[in-house]
MDAnalysis code that builds the backbone (N, CA, C; Angstrom):
import MDAnalysis as mda
import numpy as np

u = mda.Universe.empty(744, n_residues=248, atom_resindex=np.repeat(np.arange(248), 3), trajectory=True)
u.add_TopologyAttr("name", ["N", "CA", "C"] * 248)
u.add_TopologyAttr("resid", np.arange(1, 249))
u.add_TopologyAttr("resname", ["MET", "LEU", "ASP", "GLY", "GLN", "PRO", "ASP", "GLY", "PRO", "PRO", "THR", "LEU", "PRO", "PRO", "PHE", "GLY", "LEU", "ALA", "ASP", "GLY", "VAL", "ALA", "GLY", "ILE", "THR", "GLY", "ALA", "PHE", "ALA", "THR", "MET", "ALA", "ALA", "LEU", "TYR", "GLU", "ARG", "ASP", "VAL", "ASN", "GLY", "GLY", "HIS", "GLY", "GLN", "VAL", "VAL", "ASP", "LEU", "SER", "LEU", "LEU", "GLU", "PRO", "LEU", "VAL", "GLY", "ILE", "LEU", "GLY", "PRO", "GLY", "PRO", "THR", "VAL", "TRP", "ASP", "GLN", "LEU", "GLY", "TYR", "VAL", "ALA", "GLU", "ARG", "HIS", "GLY", "ASN", "ARG", "SER", "PRO", "ASN", "ASN", "ALA", "PRO", "ARG", "ASN", "THR", "TYR", "LEU", "THR", "ARG", "ASP", "GLY", "ARG", "TRP", "VAL", "ALA", "ILE", "SER", "ALA", "SER", "ALA", "THR", "SER", "VAL", "ALA", "GLU", "ARG", "VAL", "MET", "CYS", "LEU", "VAL", "GLY", "ARG", "PRO", "ASP", "ILE", "ALA", "ALA", "GLU", "PRO", "TRP", "PHE", "ASP", "ASN", "ALA", "GLY", "GLU", "ARG", "SER", "ARG", "ARG", "ALA", "ASP", "LEU", "ILE", "ASP", "GLY", "LEU", "VAL", "ALA", "ALA", "TRP", "ILE", "ALA", "ALA", "ARG", "ASP", "TYR", "ASP", "ASP", "VAL", "SER", "GLU", "GLN", "PHE", "VAL", "ASP", "ALA", "GLY", "ALA", "ALA", "LEU", "ALA", "PRO", "ILE", "TYR", "ASP", "VAL", "GLU", "GLN", "LEU", "LEU", "ALA", "ASP", "PRO", "HIS", "VAL", "ILE", "GLU", "ARG", "GLU", "VAL", "ILE", "THR", "THR", "ILE", "ASP", "ASP", "GLU", "ASP", "LEU", "GLY", "PRO", "LEU", "ARG", "MET", "GLN", "ASN", "VAL", "MET", "CYS", "ARG", "PHE", "SER", "ASP", "THR", "PRO", "GLY", "SER", "ILE", "GLU", "PHE", "ALA", "GLY", "ARG", "ARG", "LEU", "GLY", "GLN", "ASP", "ASN", "GLU", "GLU", "LEU", "TYR", "ARG", "THR", "VAL", "LEU", "GLY", "ILE", "ASP", "LYS", "PRO", "ARG", "LEU", "ALA", "GLU", "LEU", "VAL", "ALA", "GLU", "GLY", "ILE", "ALA"])
u.atoms.positions = np.array([
    [83.382, 68.863, 71.093],
    [83.372, 67.538, 70.730],
    [82.246, 67.217, 69.208],
    [81.560, 68.281, 68.999],
    [80.492, 67.994, 68.012],
    [81.033, 68.064, 66.669],
    [81.933, 69.058, 66.515],
    [82.430, 69.440, 65.134],
    [83.503, 68.524, 64.510],
    [83.339, 67.968, 63.270],
    [84.246, 67.041, 62.728],
    [83.647, 65.744, 62.170],
    [84.188, 64.990, 61.490],
    [83.987, 63.793, 60.953],
    [83.952, 62.959, 62.189],
    [83.079, 61.726, 61.905],
    [82.825, 60.632, 63.000],
    [84.064, 59.923, 63.191],
    [84.892, 59.895, 62.190],
    [86.307, 58.994, 62.172],
    [87.425, 59.762, 62.465],
    [87.384, 61.361, 62.633],
    [88.285, 62.132, 62.666],
    [88.154, 62.975, 64.263],
    [89.253, 63.599, 64.497],
    [89.331, 64.525, 65.606],
    [88.290, 65.495, 65.675],
    [87.903, 66.182, 66.632],
    [87.138, 67.576, 66.896],
    [87.906, 68.441, 65.962],
    [87.185, 69.369, 65.512],
    [87.620, 70.195, 64.833],
    [87.347, 71.793, 65.461],
    [88.054, 72.675, 65.135],
    [88.009, 73.939, 65.469],
    [87.544, 74.736, 64.387],
    [86.642, 76.068, 64.714],
    [86.343, 76.976, 63.717],
    [87.378, 77.871, 63.197],
    [87.484, 78.265, 62.196],
    [88.571, 78.801, 61.553],
    [88.548, 80.446, 61.893],
    [87.678, 80.895, 62.627],
    [87.573, 82.429, 63.274],
    [87.190, 82.101, 64.590],
    [87.363, 83.494, 65.134],
    [87.012, 83.689, 66.900],
    [85.406, 83.419, 66.992],
    [85.107, 82.362, 67.171],
    [83.839, 81.948, 67.201],
    [83.167, 82.587, 68.764],
    [84.075, 82.114, 69.654],
    [83.941, 82.604, 70.971],
    [83.779, 83.993, 71.144],
    [84.651, 84.464, 70.599],
    [84.771, 86.099, 70.819],
    [83.566, 86.806, 69.858],
    [83.168, 86.350, 68.891],
    [81.969, 87.044, 68.317],
    [80.713, 86.660, 68.736],
    [80.490, 85.658, 69.306],
    [79.346, 85.284, 70.119],
    [79.152, 86.071, 71.486],
    [80.428, 85.905, 72.026],
    [80.336, 86.854, 73.351],
    [80.323, 88.467, 72.981],
    [80.590, 88.756, 71.947],
    [80.511, 90.242, 71.566],
    [78.962, 90.527, 71.536],
    [78.420, 89.697, 70.486],
    [77.023, 89.906, 70.521],
    [76.191, 89.968, 71.702],
    [76.444, 88.765, 72.543],
    [75.717, 88.839, 74.087],
    [75.985, 89.686, 74.833],
    [77.354, 90.253, 74.850],
    [77.766, 91.539, 75.578],
    [76.783, 92.787, 75.230],
    [76.690, 92.832, 73.667],
    [75.899, 94.151, 73.421],
    [74.227, 93.875, 73.593],
    [73.856, 92.766, 73.871],
    [72.463, 92.525, 74.186],
    [72.327, 92.656, 75.741],
    [73.309, 92.171, 76.393],
    [73.328, 92.441, 77.713],
    [73.253, 93.636, 78.442],
    [74.154, 94.698, 77.495],
    [74.401, 96.127, 77.854],
    [73.002, 97.012, 77.534],
    [72.186, 96.399, 76.527],
    [71.037, 97.108, 76.105],
    [69.921, 96.820, 77.305],
    [69.743, 95.625, 77.735],
    [69.091, 95.112, 78.677],
    [69.353, 95.908, 80.030],
    [70.363, 95.965, 80.306],
    [70.831, 96.800, 81.380],
    [70.369, 98.294, 81.466],
    [70.657, 98.743, 80.313],
    [70.309, 100.364, 80.093],
    [68.646, 100.199, 80.013],
    [68.103, 99.343, 79.633],
    [66.514, 99.333, 79.648],
    [66.092, 99.076, 81.169],
    [66.696, 98.474, 81.887],
    [66.493, 98.334, 83.303],
    [66.652, 99.670, 83.865],
    [67.790, 100.333, 83.725],
    [67.834, 101.617, 84.298],
    [66.834, 102.932, 83.864],
    [66.764, 102.866, 82.626],
    [65.797, 103.871, 82.083],
    [64.366, 103.896, 82.056],
    [64.037, 102.294, 81.908],
    [62.492, 102.093, 81.786],
    [62.021, 101.752, 83.199],
    [62.755, 101.077, 83.933],
    [62.097, 100.336, 85.096],
    [62.990, 101.087, 86.225],
    [63.459, 102.265, 86.060],
    [64.013, 103.013, 87.297],
    [65.022, 102.154, 88.325],
    [66.016, 101.351, 87.268],
    [66.988, 100.548, 87.916],
    [68.126, 101.629, 87.981],
    [69.400, 101.075, 88.403],
    [70.567, 101.683, 88.736],
    [71.611, 100.969, 87.971],
    [72.654, 101.728, 87.699],
    [73.904, 101.191, 87.028],
    [74.042, 99.682, 87.763],
    [74.701, 98.757, 86.834],
    [74.906, 97.532, 87.360],
    [76.130, 96.939, 86.419],
    [76.638, 95.890, 87.067],
    [78.117, 95.260, 86.360],
    [77.279, 94.127, 85.587],
    [77.907, 94.066, 84.532],
    [77.353, 92.600, 83.529],
    [78.590, 91.749, 83.656],
    [78.356, 90.777, 84.462],
    [79.289, 89.452, 84.307],
    [79.113, 88.461, 83.116],
    [79.950, 88.622, 82.359],
    [79.951, 87.628, 81.123],
    [81.369, 87.253, 80.757],
    [81.405, 85.933, 80.419],
    [82.837, 85.655, 79.932],
    [82.516, 84.624, 78.569],
    [83.484, 84.386, 78.049],
    [83.463, 83.645, 76.580],
    [82.798, 82.355, 76.667],
    [82.650, 81.821, 77.783],
    [82.178, 80.580, 77.832],
    [80.501, 80.363, 77.781],
    [80.038, 81.055, 78.680],
    [78.370, 81.061, 78.829],
    [77.649, 81.117, 77.533],
    [78.165, 82.196, 76.384],
    [77.265, 82.261, 75.360],
    [77.471, 81.229, 74.440],
    [78.575, 80.491, 74.176],
    [79.010, 79.092, 73.459],
    [78.199, 78.180, 74.137],
    [78.162, 77.793, 75.439],
    [77.447, 76.935, 76.056],
    [75.717, 77.212, 75.675],
    [75.433, 78.538, 75.535],
    [74.010, 78.839, 75.408],
    [73.297, 78.446, 74.081],
    [74.506, 78.196, 73.093],
    [73.831, 77.907, 71.728],
    [74.256, 76.444, 71.391],
    [74.742, 75.614, 72.409],
    [74.744, 74.310, 72.013],
    [73.579, 73.770, 71.839],
    [72.286, 74.260, 71.922],
    [70.915, 73.488, 71.916],
    [70.576, 72.497, 73.073],
    [69.984, 71.711, 72.670],
    [69.440, 70.613, 73.701],
    [70.303, 69.758, 74.355],
    [71.669, 69.664, 73.812],
    [72.670, 68.833, 74.314],
    [72.909, 68.613, 75.956],
    [72.742, 69.614, 76.599],
    [72.970, 69.535, 78.275],
    [71.602, 68.872, 78.736],
    [70.646, 69.245, 78.298],
    [69.252, 68.523, 78.912],
    [69.155, 67.087, 78.367],
    [69.667, 66.663, 77.181],
    [69.563, 65.493, 76.696],
    [70.374, 64.342, 77.468],
    [71.601, 64.969, 78.064],
    [72.608, 64.184, 78.622],
    [72.007, 64.116, 79.984],
    [71.360, 65.370, 80.757],
    [70.720, 65.048, 82.271],
    [69.666, 64.241, 82.221],
    [68.858, 64.168, 80.912],
    [67.509, 63.385, 81.082],
    [67.569, 61.861, 80.422],
    [68.731, 61.669, 79.583],
    [68.659, 60.317, 79.033],
    [70.385, 59.861, 78.987],
    [71.117, 60.539, 79.407],
    [72.673, 60.284, 79.684],
    [73.178, 60.105, 78.053],
    [72.873, 60.697, 77.300],
    [73.119, 60.656, 76.073],
    [74.271, 61.707, 75.653],
    [75.507, 61.044, 75.221],
    [76.525, 61.857, 74.752],
    [76.424, 62.319, 73.236],
    [76.465, 63.352, 72.636],
    [76.178, 63.441, 71.235],
    [77.642, 63.137, 70.472],
    [77.587, 62.443, 69.564],
    [78.528, 62.201, 68.735],
    [78.810, 63.249, 67.373],
    [80.023, 62.951, 66.981],
    [80.083, 63.650, 65.554],
    [79.601, 63.204, 64.468],
    [79.037, 64.055, 63.735],
    [78.282, 63.517, 62.426],
    [78.747, 64.034, 61.116],
    [79.853, 65.145, 61.156],
    [80.282, 65.769, 60.157],
    [79.153, 66.466, 59.686],
    [79.041, 66.586, 58.346],
    [77.915, 67.580, 57.872],
    [76.439, 66.845, 57.896],
    [76.530, 65.806, 58.407],
    [75.042, 64.892, 58.469],
    [74.379, 65.294, 59.781],
    [73.461, 65.001, 59.831],
    [72.333, 65.203, 61.044],
    [71.945, 63.576, 61.394],
    [71.822, 63.758, 62.816],
    [71.228, 62.476, 63.121],
    [69.494, 62.351, 63.181],
    [69.076, 63.667, 62.708],
    [67.852, 63.707, 62.671],
    [66.885, 63.757, 61.357],
    [67.799, 64.034, 60.079],
    [67.116, 63.958, 58.763],
    [68.201, 63.784, 57.812],
    [67.634, 63.398, 56.670],
    [68.435, 63.134, 55.506],
    [67.788, 63.437, 54.197],
    [68.303, 63.940, 53.347],
    [69.911, 64.302, 52.977],
    [70.036, 65.645, 53.748],
    [71.270, 65.420, 54.339],
    [71.803, 66.405, 54.670],
    [73.292, 66.360, 54.765],
    [74.045, 67.209, 53.690],
    [75.604, 66.921, 53.724],
    [75.730, 68.227, 52.679],
    [77.387, 67.963, 52.418],
    [77.837, 68.952, 51.436],
    [78.092, 68.147, 50.228],
    [78.036, 68.526, 48.767],
    [78.192, 67.593, 47.783],
    [79.052, 68.481, 46.679],
    [79.973, 67.886, 45.856],
    [80.766, 68.435, 44.991],
    [80.244, 68.320, 43.582],
    [80.081, 69.319, 42.884],
    [79.715, 69.236, 41.614],
    [80.628, 69.024, 40.311],
    [80.450, 68.667, 39.363],
    [81.455, 68.390, 38.232],
    [82.332, 69.319, 37.969],
    [82.082, 70.528, 38.155],
    [83.069, 71.762, 37.973],
    [83.533, 72.256, 39.124],
    [83.514, 71.370, 40.293],
    [84.579, 71.498, 41.367],
    [83.759, 72.748, 42.380],
    [82.590, 72.859, 42.384],
    [81.685, 73.643, 43.284],
    [81.095, 72.918, 44.367],
    [81.455, 73.451, 45.601],
    [80.727, 72.646, 46.836],
    [79.168, 73.314, 46.915],
    [78.425, 72.489, 47.275],
    [76.858, 73.060, 47.573],
    [76.477, 72.214, 48.646],
    [75.558, 72.750, 49.553],
    [74.861, 72.140, 50.746],
    [73.515, 71.868, 50.529],
    [73.142, 70.866, 51.254],
    [71.481, 70.475, 51.111],
    [71.252, 70.142, 52.650],
    [70.045, 70.509, 52.965],
    [69.521, 70.219, 54.231],
    [68.067, 69.852, 54.332],
    [67.545, 68.797, 53.825],
    [66.238, 68.386, 53.521],
    [65.514, 68.049, 54.967],
    [65.258, 68.851, 55.899],
    [64.757, 68.860, 57.095],
    [63.177, 68.314, 56.699],
    [62.358, 68.698, 55.974],
    [61.124, 68.231, 55.839],
    [61.097, 67.018, 55.001],
    [60.199, 66.340, 55.134],
    [60.026, 65.067, 54.284],
    [59.510, 65.328, 52.940],
    [58.787, 66.337, 52.946],
    [58.490, 66.885, 51.521],
    [59.498, 67.236, 50.628],
    [60.570, 68.023, 51.124],
    [61.787, 68.463, 50.588],
    [62.575, 67.332, 50.254],
    [62.806, 66.587, 51.196],
    [63.572, 65.315, 50.751],
    [62.830, 64.384, 49.815],
    [61.690, 64.357, 49.626],
    [60.999, 63.530, 48.752],
    [61.086, 64.160, 47.237],
    [61.145, 65.462, 47.100],
    [61.501, 66.324, 45.994],
    [62.920, 66.012, 45.643],
    [63.757, 65.957, 46.386],
    [65.146, 65.450, 45.895],
    [65.444, 64.372, 45.623],
    [64.720, 63.343, 46.176],
    [64.815, 62.008, 45.550],
    [64.234, 62.078, 44.172],
    [63.129, 62.584, 43.978],
    [62.555, 62.587, 42.717],
    [63.218, 63.480, 41.589],
    [63.997, 64.213, 42.163],
    [64.893, 65.025, 41.339],
    [66.110, 64.129, 40.663],
    [66.787, 63.497, 41.568],
    [67.983, 62.684, 41.554],
    [67.471, 61.370, 40.559],
    [66.092, 61.014, 40.309],
    [65.890, 59.899, 39.589],
    [65.471, 58.496, 40.447],
    [65.351, 59.016, 41.742],
    [64.942, 57.579, 42.525],
    [63.584, 57.834, 43.356],
    [62.460, 58.284, 42.571],
    [61.119, 58.241, 43.517],
    [60.995, 57.092, 44.194],
    [61.329, 55.979, 43.574],
    [61.141, 54.564, 44.329],
    [61.791, 54.635, 45.946],
    [62.760, 55.327, 46.183],
    [63.129, 55.678, 47.432],
    [62.241, 56.429, 48.336],
    [61.573, 57.406, 47.685],
    [60.712, 58.054, 48.632],
    [59.532, 57.454, 48.940],
    [59.189, 56.612, 48.045],
    [57.851, 55.694, 48.269],
    [58.139, 54.630, 49.144],
    [59.437, 54.440, 49.696],
    [59.596, 53.461, 50.700],
    [58.714, 53.757, 51.939],
    [58.162, 53.021, 52.625],
    [57.536, 53.159, 53.972],
    [58.309, 53.761, 55.099],
    [59.638, 53.543, 55.042],
    [60.293, 54.329, 56.044],
    [60.676, 55.691, 55.833],
    [60.458, 56.042, 54.403],
    [60.832, 57.505, 54.069],
    [60.456, 58.684, 54.796],
    [58.955, 58.243, 55.141],
    [58.243, 59.552, 55.867],
    [58.996, 59.726, 57.252],
    [59.551, 59.012, 57.897],
    [60.182, 59.050, 59.148],
    [61.749, 59.581, 58.771],
    [62.127, 60.855, 59.521],
    [63.102, 61.579, 59.249],
    [64.326, 60.686, 60.056],
    [64.067, 60.297, 61.033],
    [65.032, 59.406, 61.953],
    [65.335, 58.199, 61.170],
    [64.460, 57.296, 60.395],
    [64.610, 56.692, 59.462],
    [65.416, 56.774, 58.351],
    [65.267, 58.068, 57.754],
    [66.197, 58.492, 56.587],
    [67.586, 58.912, 57.197],
    [67.511, 59.239, 58.449],
    [69.013, 59.589, 58.699],
    [69.841, 58.406, 58.987],
    [69.056, 57.269, 59.412],
    [69.936, 55.924, 59.467],
    [70.211, 55.166, 58.077],
    [69.708, 55.648, 57.107],
    [69.912, 55.358, 55.771],
    [70.661, 56.212, 55.254],
    [71.522, 57.072, 55.693],
    [72.139, 58.494, 55.086],
    [73.207, 57.975, 53.971],
    [73.632, 56.671, 54.550],
    [74.708, 56.227, 53.361],
    [73.977, 56.036, 51.965],
    [73.013, 55.387, 51.856],
    [72.392, 55.333, 50.660],
    [71.894, 56.636, 50.002],
    [71.042, 57.467, 50.753],
    [70.625, 58.651, 50.399],
    [71.730, 59.460, 49.705],
    [72.751, 59.659, 50.574],
    [73.790, 60.521, 50.156],
    [74.577, 59.989, 49.072],
    [74.771, 58.954, 48.894],
    [75.228, 58.222, 47.575],
    [74.552, 58.600, 46.353],
    [73.430, 58.412, 46.367],
    [72.558, 58.705, 45.344],
    [72.522, 60.436, 44.887],
    [72.529, 61.163, 46.024],
    [72.536, 62.336, 45.506],
    [73.922, 63.014, 45.442],
    [74.799, 62.486, 45.817],
    [76.262, 62.831, 45.609],
    [76.611, 62.491, 44.224],
    [76.117, 61.289, 43.660],
    [76.479, 60.921, 42.159],
    [75.658, 61.749, 41.425],
    [74.420, 62.180, 41.496],
    [73.605, 63.055, 40.619],
    [74.503, 64.275, 40.457],
    [74.758, 64.957, 41.773],
    [75.311, 66.189, 41.686],
    [76.701, 66.030, 40.933],
    [77.444, 65.151, 41.255],
    [78.828, 64.936, 40.580],
    [78.887, 64.781, 39.289],
    [77.635, 64.415, 38.742],
    [77.572, 64.366, 36.973],
    [77.177, 65.641, 36.465],
    [77.119, 66.784, 37.295],
    [76.486, 67.870, 36.435],
    [77.359, 69.091, 37.178],
    [77.349, 70.137, 36.145],
    [78.046, 71.511, 36.734],
    [77.077, 72.121, 37.692],
    [77.679, 73.176, 38.408],
    [77.208, 73.940, 39.477],
    [75.866, 74.561, 38.966],
    [75.801, 75.362, 37.933],
    [74.762, 76.189, 37.241],
    [73.505, 75.225, 37.050],
    [73.814, 74.197, 36.387],
    [72.757, 73.093, 36.420],
    [72.065, 72.561, 37.350],
    [72.942, 72.136, 38.206],
    [72.538, 71.752, 39.504],
    [71.766, 72.854, 40.421],
    [72.103, 74.085, 40.490],
    [71.359, 74.944, 41.129],
    [69.864, 75.175, 40.604],
    [69.932, 75.372, 39.033],
    [68.652, 75.578, 38.513],
    [67.799, 74.556, 38.630],
    [68.159, 73.115, 38.491],
    [67.329, 71.999, 38.830],
    [66.584, 72.072, 40.044],
    [67.415, 72.353, 41.293],
    [66.955, 72.425, 42.644],
    [66.069, 73.406, 42.671],
    [66.106, 74.727, 42.186],
    [65.148, 75.689, 42.255],
    [64.030, 75.323, 41.540],
    [64.104, 74.697, 40.379],
    [62.842, 74.395, 39.772],
    [62.004, 73.358, 40.514],
    [62.775, 72.510, 41.115],
    [62.017, 71.121, 42.116],
    [61.731, 71.656, 43.417],
    [61.817, 72.939, 43.747],
    [61.507, 73.458, 45.116],
    [62.099, 72.830, 46.270],
    [63.598, 72.321, 45.914],
    [64.380, 71.956, 46.865],
    [65.596, 72.874, 47.431],
    [65.739, 73.113, 48.689],
    [66.649, 73.824, 48.861],
    [68.203, 73.204, 48.733],
    [68.767, 74.381, 48.214],
    [70.437, 74.218, 47.719],
    [70.954, 75.443, 48.108],
    [72.266, 75.361, 48.698],
    [72.989, 76.695, 48.797],
    [74.460, 76.376, 48.330],
    [74.976, 77.371, 47.752],
    [76.361, 77.009, 47.498],
    [77.286, 77.230, 48.458],
    [78.416, 76.886, 48.733],
    [79.339, 77.093, 49.773],
    [80.442, 77.918, 48.961],
    [80.645, 78.960, 49.629],
    [81.524, 80.280, 49.154],
    [82.728, 80.361, 49.843],
    [83.699, 80.804, 48.908],
    [85.034, 81.295, 49.649],
    [84.601, 82.872, 49.625],
    [85.709, 83.556, 50.010],
    [85.078, 84.814, 50.146],
    [84.899, 85.805, 48.930],
    [85.517, 85.529, 48.105],
    [85.605, 86.058, 46.652],
    [84.018, 85.851, 46.201],
    [83.652, 84.632, 46.192],
    [82.214, 84.302, 45.530],
    [81.129, 85.043, 46.318],
    [81.434, 85.019, 47.826],
    [80.674, 85.707, 48.701],
    [80.200, 87.074, 48.287],
    [81.263, 87.701, 47.859],
    [80.932, 89.301, 47.664],
    [80.529, 89.479, 46.477],
    [80.684, 88.632, 45.458],
    [80.093, 88.705, 44.222],
    [78.628, 88.141, 44.243],
    [78.314, 87.702, 45.316],
    [76.753, 87.150, 45.188],
    [75.685, 88.264, 45.153],
    [74.963, 88.028, 44.154],
    [73.798, 89.014, 43.936],
    [72.822, 89.591, 45.207],
    [72.702, 88.345, 45.924],
    [71.829, 88.840, 47.245],
    [72.732, 89.571, 48.222],
    [73.953, 89.218, 48.049],
    [74.695, 90.139, 49.167],
    [74.923, 91.424, 48.802],
    [75.050, 91.421, 47.556],
    [75.260, 92.780, 47.102],
    [73.861, 93.745, 47.074],
    [72.735, 93.294, 46.801],
    [71.557, 93.851, 47.054],
    [71.277, 94.185, 48.491],
    [71.405, 93.214, 49.236],
    [71.281, 93.541, 50.685],
    [72.411, 94.449, 51.179],
    [73.265, 94.862, 50.624],
    [74.488, 95.683, 51.010],
    [74.975, 94.935, 52.354],
    [75.162, 93.739, 52.298],
    [75.858, 92.971, 53.596],
    [77.171, 93.376, 53.524],
    [77.933, 93.817, 52.683],
    [79.253, 94.267, 52.614],
    [79.046, 95.753, 51.955],
    [79.566, 96.526, 52.916],
    [79.669, 98.103, 52.500],
    [80.995, 98.330, 52.445],
    [81.101, 99.863, 51.781],
    [82.265, 100.397, 51.496],
    [82.549, 101.701, 52.396],
    [83.508, 101.886, 53.053],
    [83.618, 102.979, 53.811],
    [84.965, 103.656, 53.413],
    [85.181, 105.167, 53.744],
    [86.352, 105.840, 53.028],
    [87.161, 105.739, 54.539],
    [88.305, 104.973, 54.663],
    [89.311, 104.984, 55.517],
    [90.218, 106.065, 55.129],
    [90.948, 106.608, 56.234],
    [91.874, 107.701, 56.298],
    [93.228, 107.121, 55.835],
    [93.479, 106.051, 55.860],
    [94.887, 105.713, 55.777],
    [94.642, 104.548, 54.358],
    [93.540, 103.904, 54.503],
    [93.450, 102.855, 53.072],
    [92.544, 103.398, 51.917],
    [91.816, 104.360, 52.206],
    [90.909, 104.612, 51.100],
    [89.482, 103.948, 51.072],
    [89.204, 103.755, 50.180],
    [87.970, 102.858, 49.776],
    [88.067, 101.516, 50.497],
    [87.480, 100.905, 51.453],
    [87.650, 99.985, 52.301],
    [86.231, 99.000, 52.433],
    [86.287, 97.879, 51.873],
    [84.972, 97.038, 51.932],
    [85.299, 96.199, 53.168],
    [84.004, 96.194, 54.069],
    [84.042, 95.195, 55.323],
    [82.563, 95.019, 55.431],
    [82.170, 94.139, 56.597],
    [80.751, 93.687, 56.728],
    [79.975, 94.928, 57.333],
    [78.912, 94.889, 56.685],
    [77.791, 96.241, 57.134],
    [77.431, 95.948, 58.519],
    [76.467, 96.905, 58.993],
    [75.527, 96.607, 60.556],
    [74.769, 95.427, 60.027],
    [74.675, 94.662, 61.275],
    [73.855, 93.640, 60.891],
    [72.321, 93.679, 60.930],
    [71.891, 94.542, 61.973],
    [70.444, 94.881, 62.131],
    [70.183, 96.324, 61.380],
    [69.145, 96.271, 60.494],
    [68.513, 97.540, 60.139],
    [67.220, 97.776, 60.476],
    [67.479, 98.952, 61.378],
    [66.221, 99.512, 62.080],
    [65.564, 100.571, 60.979],
    [64.262, 100.325, 61.238],
    [63.326, 101.313, 59.893],
    [63.794, 102.606, 60.170],
    [63.704, 103.346, 61.533],
    [63.802, 104.642, 61.612],
    [65.184, 105.144, 61.759],
    [66.203, 104.310, 62.213],
    [67.533, 104.513, 62.412],
    [68.235, 103.481, 62.000],
    [68.332, 103.305, 60.458],
    [69.148, 102.299, 59.767],
    [70.743, 102.048, 60.312],
    [71.230, 102.957, 60.592],
    [72.614, 102.750, 61.226],
    [73.630, 102.820, 60.256],
    [74.930, 102.978, 60.444],
    [76.075, 102.998, 59.427],
    [77.338, 102.947, 60.084],
    [78.070, 102.656, 59.393],
    [79.766, 102.588, 60.054],
    [80.472, 103.865, 59.442],
    [80.986, 104.474, 60.634],
    [81.575, 105.946, 60.400],
    [83.318, 105.504, 59.826],
    [83.667, 104.448, 60.555],
    [85.075, 104.312, 60.446],
    [85.263, 102.829, 60.887],
    [86.451, 102.439, 60.276],
    [87.101, 100.940, 60.505],
    [87.715, 100.802, 61.753],
    [88.413, 101.852, 62.159],
    [89.266, 101.895, 63.211],
    [89.870, 103.330, 63.397],
    [90.291, 103.701, 64.554],
    [90.908, 105.073, 64.877],
    [92.430, 105.171, 65.410],
    [93.153, 105.998, 64.944],
    [94.584, 105.912, 65.258],
    [94.751, 106.025, 66.797],
    [95.868, 105.346, 67.211],
    [96.124, 105.436, 68.579],
    [96.347, 106.978, 69.330],
    [95.112, 107.185, 70.195],
    [95.268, 108.557, 70.618],
    [94.218, 109.838, 69.925],
    [93.688, 109.248, 68.622],
    [93.291, 110.246, 67.784],
    [91.931, 110.900, 68.394],
    [91.074, 110.485, 69.217],
    [90.043, 110.956, 69.900],
    [90.073, 111.481, 71.300],
    [91.389, 111.427, 71.977],
    [91.998, 111.600, 73.146],
    [91.118, 113.125, 73.725],
    [91.457, 114.263, 72.955],
    [91.016, 115.318, 73.354],
    [89.474, 115.539, 73.614],
    [88.596, 114.794, 72.621],
    [87.262, 114.923, 72.742],
    [86.844, 114.087, 73.867],
    [87.419, 112.981, 74.111],
    [86.864, 111.894, 75.181],
    [87.238, 112.928, 76.624],
    [88.412, 113.590, 76.661],
    [88.865, 114.018, 77.746],
    [87.907, 115.369, 78.021],
    [87.329, 115.912, 77.068],
    [86.474, 117.007, 77.126],
    [85.064, 116.675, 77.533],
    [84.546, 115.677, 76.590],
    [83.176, 115.413, 76.806],
    [83.045, 114.527, 77.887],
    [83.960, 113.504, 78.417],
    [83.609, 112.601, 79.345],
    [84.262, 112.938, 80.668],
    [85.463, 113.493, 80.808],
    [86.138, 113.899, 82.151],
    [86.007, 115.353, 82.452],
    [85.399, 116.424, 81.409],
    [85.351, 117.612, 81.666],
    [86.556, 118.353, 81.534],
    [87.550, 117.825, 81.023],
    [88.896, 118.396, 80.957],
    [89.071, 119.527, 79.763],
    [89.081, 120.804, 80.102],
    [89.599, 121.668, 78.953],
    [90.936, 121.665, 78.262],
    [90.932, 122.203, 77.123],
    [92.214, 122.338, 76.199],
    [93.480, 122.942, 77.247],
    [93.297, 123.965, 77.935],
    [94.677, 124.108, 78.723],
    [94.952, 123.017, 79.657],
    [94.044, 122.586, 80.289],
    [94.362, 121.661, 81.345],
    [94.743, 120.561, 80.667],
    [94.464, 119.917, 79.693],
    [94.810, 119.016, 78.713],
    [96.100, 119.113, 78.450],
    [96.457, 120.326, 78.054],
    [97.762, 120.712, 77.453],
    [98.838, 120.504, 78.805],
    [98.246, 120.902, 80.024],
    [99.242, 120.620, 80.983],
    [99.447, 119.070, 81.552],
    [98.320, 118.440, 81.273],
    [98.393, 116.926, 81.627],
    [99.621, 116.190, 80.476],
    [99.366, 116.774, 79.186],
    [100.175, 116.163, 78.142],
    [101.623, 116.499, 78.407],
    [101.843, 117.746, 79.202],
    [103.163, 118.302, 79.338],
    [103.898, 117.383, 80.294],
    [103.024, 117.099, 81.422],
    [103.527, 116.246, 82.761],
    [103.539, 114.846, 82.197],
    [103.109, 114.504, 81.008],
    [103.089, 112.950, 80.605],
    [101.977, 112.137, 81.090],
    [100.936, 112.789, 81.389],
    [100.065, 112.241, 82.218],
    [99.066, 111.651, 81.057],
    [98.673, 112.618, 80.145],
    [97.427, 112.212, 79.277],
    [98.520, 112.206, 77.782],
])
């Protein structure tokens, strides 16, 4: 119920959010179980994990707020009920940018940048909640200033002002970002069928074992022989018999 504009329906993420969060949570749970087994002398155990619990876990304080205050959070679009300015804005040359001025000092720098230091001088401006209640006023000023300038100018001036601003990328822009390139967020692997293939790199880089991606995927049954041998202890002659019998 939290995603979407206040006057519109709830919206869904354009990708498998539940699957991704559950996958990361499952990997963590597996490592915790292995640690219990290897370090604390425990035994093998079943990890009971569904798609639901990880999603509920990242909801933040919503369940506790409902329990204690009976308050049901509403949709705010890209805004926040806790601070302002926080929204997405369109530049003159058609680029979307995002601002989240959670600290009063940053919000003040933004208002000075857009030519309205008088707003930052208001008695209510030091209170994030009061700023959020005046989000229409603040957003209107910020949006108008950004709409009158091209992206490069907007980005440069925000950097100079010490105010956080981030471009909203499509995938082509993401892959061309200098930081993404320098960090090797996207890597290239040699796929057996497709040749050079760009895809997301490993997310965590360990200092001693940084990790890497060996392949994007394997053909059906490609590793059967190795798995039967190393996991089940089945040698080649016996495997040939099982294949002939239609078992393997």
